PDB file of N, CA, C and O in Angstrom:
ATOM      1  N   MET A   1     120.525  94.051 105.943  1.00  0.00           N
ATOM      2  CA  MET A   1     120.881  95.613 105.940  1.00  0.00           C
ATOM      3  C   MET A   1     120.514  96.214 107.338  1.00  0.00           C
ATOM      4  O   MET A   1     119.468  95.961 107.935  1.00  0.00           O
ATOM      5  N   ARG A   2     121.390  96.942 107.731  1.00  0.00           N
ATOM      6  CA  ARG A   2     121.082  97.538 109.125  1.00  0.00           C
ATOM      7  C   ARG A   2     120.136  98.838 108.908  1.00  0.00           C
ATOM      8  O   ARG A   2     120.098  99.474 107.855  1.00  0.00           O
ATOM      9  N   ASP A   3     119.470  99.095 109.929  1.00  0.00           N
ATOM     10  CA  ASP A   3     118.538 100.444 109.895  1.00  0.00           C
ATOM     11  C   ASP A   3     119.230 101.511 109.207  1.00  0.00           C
ATOM     12  O   ASP A   3     118.738 102.085 108.235  1.00  0.00           O
ATOM     13  N   SER A   4     120.468 101.811 109.737  1.00  0.00           N
ATOM     14  CA  SER A   4     121.125 103.015 109.310  1.00  0.00           C
ATOM     15  C   SER A   4     121.387 102.982 107.739  1.00  0.00           C
ATOM     16  O   SER A   4     121.630 104.023 107.127  1.00  0.00           O
ATOM     17  N   GLU A   5     121.333 101.851 107.170  1.00  0.00           N
ATOM     18  CA  GLU A   5     121.682 101.801 105.611  1.00  0.00           C
ATOM     19  C   GLU A   5     120.439 101.531 104.868  1.00  0.00           C
ATOM     20  O   GLU A   5     120.509 101.372 103.649  1.00  0.00           O
ATOM     21  N   SER A   6     119.220 101.457 105.529  1.00  0.00           N
ATOM     22  CA  SER A   6     117.914 101.175 104.804  1.00  0.00           C
ATOM     23  C   SER A   6     117.493 102.453 104.078  1.00  0.00           C
ATOM     24  O   SER A   6     117.862 103.572 104.434  1.00  0.00           O
ATOM     25  N   VAL A   7     116.648 102.191 102.973  1.00  0.00           N
ATOM     26  CA  VAL A   7     116.195 103.269 102.176  1.00  0.00           C
ATOM     27  C   VAL A   7     115.011 103.966 102.845  1.00  0.00           C
ATOM     28  O   VAL A   7     114.094 103.287 103.308  1.00  0.00           O
ATOM     29  N   PRO A   8     115.001 105.366 102.913  1.00  0.00           N
ATOM     30  CA  PRO A   8     113.784 105.917 103.602  1.00  0.00           C
ATOM     31  C   PRO A   8     112.497 105.625 102.859  1.00  0.00           C
ATOM     32  O   PRO A   8     112.476 105.435 101.643  1.00  0.00           O
ATOM     33  N   ILE A   9     111.434 105.596 103.626  1.00  0.00           N
ATOM     34  CA  ILE A   9     110.154 105.177 102.922  1.00  0.00           C
ATOM     35  C   ILE A   9     109.759 106.130 101.916  1.00  0.00           C
ATOM     36  O   ILE A   9     109.048 105.722 100.997  1.00  0.00           O
ATOM     37  N   HIS A  10     110.132 107.408 101.951  1.00  0.00           N
ATOM     38  CA  HIS A  10     109.692 108.386 100.960  1.00  0.00           C
ATOM     39  C   HIS A  10     110.560 108.137  99.546  1.00  0.00           C
ATOM     40  O   HIS A  10     110.132 108.600  98.489  1.00  0.00           O
ATOM     41  N   LEU A  11     111.609 107.494  99.593  1.00  0.00           N
ATOM     42  CA  LEU A  11     112.261 107.150  98.450  1.00  0.00           C
ATOM     43  C   LEU A  11     112.233 105.720  97.898  1.00  0.00           C
ATOM     44  O   LEU A  11     112.909 105.358  96.935  1.00  0.00           O
ATOM     45  N   LYS A  12     111.355 104.904  98.621  1.00  0.00           N
ATOM     46  CA  LYS A  12     111.053 103.672  98.006  1.00  0.00           C
ATOM     47  C   LYS A  12     110.105 103.644  96.943  1.00  0.00           C
ATOM     48  O   LYS A  12     109.189 104.467  96.930  1.00  0.00           O
ATOM     49  N   LEU A  13     110.236 102.704  95.967  1.00  0.00           N
ATOM     50  CA  LEU A  13     109.344 102.474  94.842  1.00  0.00           C
ATOM     51  C   LEU A  13     108.123 101.777  95.344  1.00  0.00           C
ATOM     52  O   LEU A  13     106.993 102.092  94.969  1.00  0.00           O
ATOM     53  N   THR A  14     108.403 100.701  96.310  1.00  0.00           N
ATOM     54  CA  THR A  14     107.225  99.866  96.601  1.00  0.00           C
ATOM     55  C   THR A  14     107.294  99.809  98.149  1.00  0.00           C
ATOM     56  O   THR A  14     108.364  99.835  98.757  1.00  0.00           O
ATOM     57  N   LEU A  15     106.092  99.730  98.738  1.00  0.00           N
ATOM     58  CA  LEU A  15     105.957  99.631 100.241  1.00  0.00           C
ATOM     59  C   LEU A  15     105.202  98.407 100.581  1.00  0.00           C
ATOM     60  O   LEU A  15     104.329  97.909  99.871  1.00  0.00           O
ATOM     61  N   SER A  16     105.655  97.909 101.858  1.00  0.00           N
ATOM     62  CA  SER A  16     104.840  96.717 102.214  1.00  0.00           C
ATOM     63  C   SER A  16     103.579  97.288 102.892  1.00  0.00           C
ATOM     64  O   SER A  16     103.557  98.475 103.217  1.00  0.00           O
ATOM     65  N   ILE A  17     102.570  96.508 103.105  1.00  0.00           N
ATOM     66  CA  ILE A  17     101.452  96.999 103.720  1.00  0.00           C
ATOM     67  C   ILE A  17     101.507  97.716 104.974  1.00  0.00           C
ATOM     68  O   ILE A  17     100.746  98.653 105.215  1.00  0.00           O
ATOM     69  N   LYS A  18     102.458  97.266 105.844  1.00  0.00           N
ATOM     70  CA  LYS A  18     102.711  97.748 107.183  1.00  0.00           C
ATOM     71  C   LYS A  18     103.387  99.221 106.909  1.00  0.00           C
ATOM     72  O   LYS A  18     103.074 100.201 107.586  1.00  0.00           O
ATOM     73  N   GLU A  19     104.283  99.269 105.917  1.00  0.00           N
ATOM     74  CA  GLU A  19     105.081 100.500 105.714  1.00  0.00           C
ATOM     75  C   GLU A  19     104.014 101.623 105.159  1.00  0.00           C
ATOM     76  O   GLU A  19     104.088 102.807 105.488  1.00  0.00           O
ATOM     77  N   ALA A  20     103.003 101.090 104.266  1.00  0.00           N
ATOM     78  CA  ALA A  20     102.034 102.004 103.622  1.00  0.00           C
ATOM     79  C   ALA A  20     101.207 102.503 104.758  1.00  0.00           C
ATOM     80  O   ALA A  20     100.781 103.657 104.719  1.00  0.00           O
ATOM     81  N   SER A  21     100.953 101.737 105.746  1.00  0.00           N
ATOM     82  CA  SER A  21      99.992 102.138 106.819  1.00  0.00           C
ATOM     83  C   SER A  21     100.690 103.057 107.591  1.00  0.00           C
ATOM     84  O   SER A  21     100.054 104.054 107.935  1.00  0.00           O
ATOM     85  N   GLU A  22     102.061 102.942 108.009  1.00  0.00           N
ATOM     86  CA  GLU A  22     102.686 103.912 108.772  1.00  0.00           C
ATOM     87  C   GLU A  22     102.866 105.312 108.033  1.00  0.00           C
ATOM     88  O   GLU A  22     102.802 106.391 108.622  1.00  0.00           O
ATOM     89  N   TYR A  23     103.092 105.163 106.707  1.00  0.00           N
ATOM     90  CA  TYR A  23     103.423 106.256 105.806  1.00  0.00           C
ATOM     91  C   TYR A  23     102.164 106.983 105.713  1.00  0.00           C
ATOM     92  O   TYR A  23     102.331 108.202 105.774  1.00  0.00           O
ATOM     93  N   SER A  24     100.817 106.563 105.569  1.00  0.00           N
ATOM     94  CA  SER A  24      99.694 107.242 105.310  1.00  0.00           C
ATOM     95  C   SER A  24      98.836 107.361 106.588  1.00  0.00           C
ATOM     96  O   SER A  24      97.918 108.182 106.581  1.00  0.00           O
ATOM     97  N   ASN A  25      99.042 106.675 107.582  1.00  0.00           N
ATOM     98  CA  ASN A  25      98.199 106.661 108.746  1.00  0.00           C
ATOM     99  C   ASN A  25      96.906 106.091 108.544  1.00  0.00           C
ATOM    100  O   ASN A  25      95.983 106.443 109.279  1.00  0.00           O
ATOM    101  N   ILE A  26      96.715 105.186 107.564  1.00  0.00           N
ATOM    102  CA  ILE A  26      95.591 104.347 107.412  1.00  0.00           C
ATOM    103  C   ILE A  26      95.921 102.987 107.875  1.00  0.00           C
ATOM    104  O   ILE A  26      97.036 102.471 107.793  1.00  0.00           O
ATOM    105  N   GLY A  27      94.904 102.472 108.346  1.00  0.00           N
ATOM    106  CA  GLY A  27      94.993 101.071 108.949  1.00  0.00           C
ATOM    107  C   GLY A  27      95.493 100.026 108.039  1.00  0.00           C
ATOM    108  O   GLY A  27      95.314 100.151 106.828  1.00  0.00           O
ATOM    109  N   ILE A  28      96.121  98.981 108.540  1.00  0.00           N
ATOM    110  CA  ILE A  28      96.483  97.753 107.721  1.00  0.00           C
ATOM    111  C   ILE A  28      95.481  97.075 107.187  1.00  0.00           C
ATOM    112  O   ILE A  28      95.582  96.697 106.020  1.00  0.00           O
ATOM    113  N   ASN A  29      94.488  96.834 107.840  1.00  0.00           N
ATOM    114  CA  ASN A  29      93.317  96.080 107.286  1.00  0.00           C
ATOM    115  C   ASN A  29      92.562  96.973 106.065  1.00  0.00           C
ATOM    116  O   ASN A  29      92.109  96.405 105.071  1.00  0.00           O
ATOM    117  N   LYS A  30      92.486  98.296 106.237  1.00  0.00           N
ATOM    118  CA  LYS A  30      91.872  99.154 105.228  1.00  0.00           C
ATOM    119  C   LYS A  30      92.776  99.052 104.071  1.00  0.00           C
ATOM    120  O   LYS A  30      92.270  98.877 102.962  1.00  0.00           O
ATOM    121  N   ILE A  31      94.049  99.139 104.195  1.00  0.00           N
ATOM    122  CA  ILE A  31      94.897  99.038 103.007  1.00  0.00           C
ATOM    123  C   ILE A  31      94.800  97.643 102.303  1.00  0.00           C
ATOM    124  O   ILE A  31      94.694  97.576 101.078  1.00  0.00           O
ATOM    125  N   ASP A  32      94.835  96.654 103.010  1.00  0.00           N
ATOM    126  CA  ASP A  32      94.594  95.415 102.480  1.00  0.00           C
ATOM    127  C   ASP A  32      93.301  95.245 101.733  1.00  0.00           C
ATOM    128  O   ASP A  32      93.209  94.605 100.685  1.00  0.00           O
ATOM    129  N   ALA A  33      92.432  95.780 102.262  1.00  0.00           N
ATOM    130  CA  ALA A  33      91.027  95.702 101.555  1.00  0.00           C
ATOM    131  C   ALA A  33      91.050  96.495 100.150  1.00  0.00           C
ATOM    132  O   ALA A  33      90.535  96.085  99.109  1.00  0.00           O
ATOM    133  N   MET A  34      91.731  97.684 100.316  1.00  0.00           N
ATOM    134  CA  MET A  34      92.009  98.387  99.147  1.00  0.00           C
ATOM    135  C   MET A  34      92.717  97.757  97.985  1.00  0.00           C
ATOM    136  O   MET A  34      92.382  97.909  96.811  1.00  0.00           O
ATOM    137  N   LEU A  35      93.724  97.038  98.413  1.00  0.00           N
ATOM    138  CA  LEU A  35      94.535  96.246  97.594  1.00  0.00           C
ATOM    139  C   LEU A  35      93.803  95.123  96.751  1.00  0.00           C
ATOM    140  O   LEU A  35      94.163  94.762  95.630  1.00  0.00           O
ATOM    141  N   LYS A  36      92.746  94.636  97.440  1.00  0.00           N
ATOM    142  CA  LYS A  36      91.999  93.480  96.950  1.00  0.00           C
ATOM    143  C   LYS A  36      90.982  93.969  96.004  1.00  0.00           C
ATOM    144  O   LYS A  36      90.401  93.140  95.303  1.00  0.00           O
ATOM    145  N   GLN A  37      90.712  95.178  95.908  1.00  0.00           N
ATOM    146  CA  GLN A  37      89.629  95.613  95.012  1.00  0.00           C
ATOM    147  C   GLN A  37      90.192  95.463  93.457  1.00  0.00           C
ATOM    148  O   GLN A  37      91.386  95.557  93.171  1.00  0.00           O
ATOM    149  N   PRO A  38      89.200  95.231  92.565  1.00  0.00           N
ATOM    150  CA  PRO A  38      89.513  94.984  91.192  1.00  0.00           C
ATOM    151  C   PRO A  38      90.157  96.089  90.681  1.00  0.00           C
ATOM    152  O   PRO A  38      89.738  97.176  91.079  1.00  0.00           O
ATOM    153  N   ASN A  39      91.149  96.081  89.831  1.00  0.00           N
ATOM    154  CA  ASN A  39      91.792  97.159  89.119  1.00  0.00           C
ATOM    155  C   ASN A  39      92.477  98.281  90.131  1.00  0.00           C
ATOM    156  O   ASN A  39      92.591  99.480  89.877  1.00  0.00           O
ATOM    157  N   CYS A  40      92.857  97.678  91.205  1.00  0.00           N
ATOM    158  CA  CYS A  40      93.500  98.870  92.159  1.00  0.00           C
ATOM    159  C   CYS A  40      94.721  99.297  91.381  1.00  0.00           C
ATOM    160  O   CYS A  40      95.455  98.501  90.793  1.00  0.00           O
ATOM    161  N   PRO A  41      94.902 100.690  91.417  1.00  0.00           N
ATOM    162  CA  PRO A  41      95.829 101.161  90.668  1.00  0.00           C
ATOM    163  C   PRO A  41      97.320 101.203  91.313  1.00  0.00           C
ATOM    164  O   PRO A  41      98.301 101.569  90.665  1.00  0.00           O
ATOM    165  N   PHE A  42      97.369 100.769  92.708  1.00  0.00           N
ATOM    166  CA  PHE A  42      98.633 100.678  93.354  1.00  0.00           C
ATOM    167  C   PHE A  42      98.996  99.458  93.844  1.00  0.00           C
ATOM    168  O   PHE A  42      99.813  99.432  94.764  1.00  0.00           O
ATOM    169  N   VAL A  43      98.519  98.378  93.381  1.00  0.00           N
ATOM    170  CA  VAL A  43      98.829  96.974  93.933  1.00  0.00           C
ATOM    171  C   VAL A  43      99.908  96.510  92.943  1.00  0.00           C
ATOM    172  O   VAL A  43      99.812  96.729  91.736  1.00  0.00           O
ATOM    173  N   LEU A  44     100.952  95.850  93.513  1.00  0.00           N
ATOM    174  CA  LEU A  44     101.917  95.157  92.821  1.00  0.00           C
ATOM    175  C   LEU A  44     102.153  93.785  93.235  1.00  0.00           C
ATOM    176  O   LEU A  44     102.615  93.638  94.366  1.00  0.00           O
ATOM    177  N   TYR A  45     101.913  92.702  92.498  1.00  0.00           N
ATOM    178  CA  TYR A  45     101.993  91.364  93.021  1.00  0.00           C
ATOM    179  C   TYR A  45     103.473  90.849  92.760  1.00  0.00           C
ATOM    180  O   TYR A  45     103.965  90.858  91.632  1.00  0.00           O
ATOM    181  N   VAL A  46     104.051  90.463  93.733  1.00  0.00           N
ATOM    182  CA  VAL A  46     105.361  89.713  93.591  1.00  0.00           C
ATOM    183  C   VAL A  46     105.151  88.271  94.101  1.00  0.00           C
ATOM    184  O   VAL A  46     105.239  88.011  95.301  1.00  0.00           O
ATOM    185  N   GLY A  47     104.859  87.298  93.128  1.00  0.00           N
ATOM    186  CA  GLY A  47     104.225  86.049  93.687  1.00  0.00           C
ATOM    187  C   GLY A  47     102.981  86.273  94.283  1.00  0.00           C
ATOM    188  O   GLY A  47     102.151  86.970  93.698  1.00  0.00           O
ATOM    189  N   SER A  48     102.728  85.736  95.448  1.00  0.00           N
ATOM    190  CA  SER A  48     101.491  85.956  96.187  1.00  0.00           C
ATOM    191  C   SER A  48     101.618  87.238  97.117  1.00  0.00           C
ATOM    192  O   SER A  48     100.655  87.600  97.793  1.00  0.00           O
ATOM    193  N   LYS A  49     102.680  87.832  97.132  1.00  0.00           N
ATOM    194  CA  LYS A  49     102.890  88.995  98.125  1.00  0.00           C
ATOM    195  C   LYS A  49     102.444  90.126  97.393  1.00  0.00           C
ATOM    196  O   LYS A  49     102.718  90.305  96.207  1.00  0.00           O
ATOM    197  N   LYS A  50     101.722  90.932  98.128  1.00  0.00           N
ATOM    198  CA  LYS A  50     101.094  92.163  97.605  1.00  0.00           C
ATOM    199  C   LYS A  50     101.943  93.403  98.229  1.00  0.00           C
ATOM    200  O   LYS A  50     102.124  93.528  99.440  1.00  0.00           O
ATOM    201  N   LEU A  51     102.398  94.223  97.335  1.00  0.00           N
ATOM    202  CA  LEU A  51     103.265  95.512  97.575  1.00  0.00           C
ATOM    203  C   LEU A  51     102.319  96.613  97.085  1.00  0.00           C
ATOM    204  O   LEU A  51     101.389  96.430  96.299  1.00  0.00           O
ATOM    205  N   VAL A  52     102.674  97.802  97.657  1.00  0.00           N
ATOM    206  CA  VAL A  52     102.020  99.101  97.326  1.00  0.00           C
ATOM    207  C   VAL A  52     103.044 100.056  96.531  1.00  0.00           C
ATOM    208  O   VAL A  52     104.140 100.409  96.965  1.00  0.00           O
ATOM    209  N   LYS A  53     102.495 100.404  95.300  1.00  0.00           N
ATOM    210  CA  LYS A  53     103.349 101.252  94.502  1.00  0.00           C
ATOM    211  C   LYS A  53     103.328 102.757  95.245  1.00  0.00           C
ATOM    212  O   LYS A  53     102.270 103.383  95.179  1.00  0.00           O
ATOM    213  N   ARG A  54     104.257 103.242  95.818  1.00  0.00           N
ATOM    214  CA  ARG A  54     104.165 104.477  96.481  1.00  0.00           C
ATOM    215  C   ARG A  54     103.620 105.585  95.731  1.00  0.00           C
ATOM    216  O   ARG A  54     102.613 106.164  96.138  1.00  0.00           O
ATOM    217  N   LYS A  55     104.202 105.920  94.678  1.00  0.00           N
ATOM    218  CA  LYS A  55     103.777 107.139  93.928  1.00  0.00           C
ATOM    219  C   LYS A  55     102.214 107.034  93.522  1.00  0.00           C
ATOM    220  O   LYS A  55     101.440 107.989  93.590  1.00  0.00           O
ATOM    221  N   GLU A  56     101.907 105.887  93.141  1.00  0.00           N
ATOM    222  CA  GLU A  56     100.501 105.538  92.732  1.00  0.00           C
ATOM    223  C   GLU A  56      99.482 105.649  93.929  1.00  0.00           C
ATOM    224  O   GLU A  56      98.320 106.044  93.839  1.00  0.00           O
ATOM    225  N   PHE A  57     100.162 105.208  95.120  1.00  0.00           N
ATOM    226  CA  PHE A  57      99.320 105.089  96.267  1.00  0.00           C
ATOM    227  C   PHE A  57      99.097 106.686  96.655  1.00  0.00           C
ATOM    228  O   PHE A  57      97.980 107.113  96.946  1.00  0.00           O
ATOM    229  N   GLU A  58     100.133 107.416  96.632  1.00  0.00           N
ATOM    230  CA  GLU A  58     100.050 108.852  97.007  1.00  0.00           C
ATOM    231  C   GLU A  58      99.067 109.614  96.109  1.00  0.00           C
ATOM    232  O   GLU A  58      98.243 110.383  96.605  1.00  0.00           O
ATOM    233  N   ALA A  59      99.147 109.419  94.891  1.00  0.00           N
ATOM    234  CA  ALA A  59      98.178 109.962  93.895  1.00  0.00           C
ATOM    235  C   ALA A  59      96.829 109.666  94.188  1.00  0.00           C
ATOM    236  O   ALA A  59      95.995 110.571  94.201  1.00  0.00           O
ATOM    237  N   TYR A  60      96.524 108.475  94.430  1.00  0.00           N
ATOM    238  CA  TYR A  60      95.191 107.895  94.721  1.00  0.00           C
ATOM    239  C   TYR A  60      94.711 108.534  95.917  1.00  0.00           C
ATOM    240  O   TYR A  60      93.571 108.999  95.892  1.00  0.00           O
ATOM    241  N   ILE A  61      95.451 108.634  97.031  1.00  0.00           N
ATOM    242  CA  ILE A  61      94.953 109.146  98.295  1.00  0.00           C
ATOM    243  C   ILE A  61      94.811 110.711  98.166  1.00  0.00           C
ATOM    244  O   ILE A  61      93.940 111.250  98.849  1.00  0.00           O
ATOM    245  N   SER A  62      95.597 111.473  97.346  1.00  0.00           N
ATOM    246  CA  SER A  62      95.464 112.858  97.079  1.00  0.00           C
ATOM    247  C   SER A  62      94.183 113.202  96.298  1.00  0.00           C
ATOM    248  O   SER A  62      93.646 114.307  96.378  1.00  0.00           O
ATOM    249  N   SER A  63      93.786 112.325  95.639  1.00  0.00           N
ATOM    250  CA  SER A  63      92.544 112.362  94.738  1.00  0.00           C
ATOM    251  C   SER A  63      91.259 112.078  95.542  1.00  0.00           C
ATOM    252  O   SER A  63      90.222 112.537  95.063  1.00  0.00           O
ATOM    253  N   LYS A  64      91.188 111.464  96.567  1.00  0.00           N
ATOM    254  CA  LYS A  64      90.218 110.959  97.317  1.00  0.00           C
ATOM    255  C   LYS A  64      89.747 111.878  98.512  1.00  0.00           C
ATOM    256  O   LYS A  64      90.642 112.351  99.214  1.00  0.00           O
ATOM    257  N   LEU A  65      88.454 112.177  98.810  1.00  0.00           N
ATOM    258  CA  LEU A  65      87.872 112.877  99.969  1.00  0.00           C
ATOM    259  C   LEU A  65      87.617 111.923 100.941  1.00  0.00           C
ATOM    260  O   LEU A  65      87.910 112.137 102.117  1.00  0.00           O
ATOM    261  N   ILE A  66      87.044 110.782 100.531  1.00  0.00           N
ATOM    262  CA  ILE A  66      86.739 109.559 101.343  1.00  0.00           C
ATOM    263  C   ILE A  66      87.210 108.302 100.967  1.00  0.00           C
ATOM    264  O   ILE A  66      87.161 108.018  99.770  1.00  0.00           O
ATOM    265  N   ILE A  67      87.708 107.404 101.856  1.00  0.00           N
ATOM    266  CA  ILE A  67      88.274 106.170 101.527  1.00  0.00           C
ATOM    267  C   ILE A  67      87.487 105.084 102.271  1.00  0.00           C
ATOM    268  O   ILE A  67      87.797 103.900 102.144  1.00  0.00           O
TER     269      ILE A  67
END
């Protein structure tokens, strides 16, 4: 798919770790560490690949003062 045809980040259901980092301005390593936490509310496993559920990630970030 060409860039001009890709779905904007704010409309995607799930994000890669890199996309989530760009979207939130939080580092890749920090997001990866957050996804490894037990009962992380915004992780989605597709095989061994980890994706970030965008809406849940936004809600989580909005509810925190410190990450």
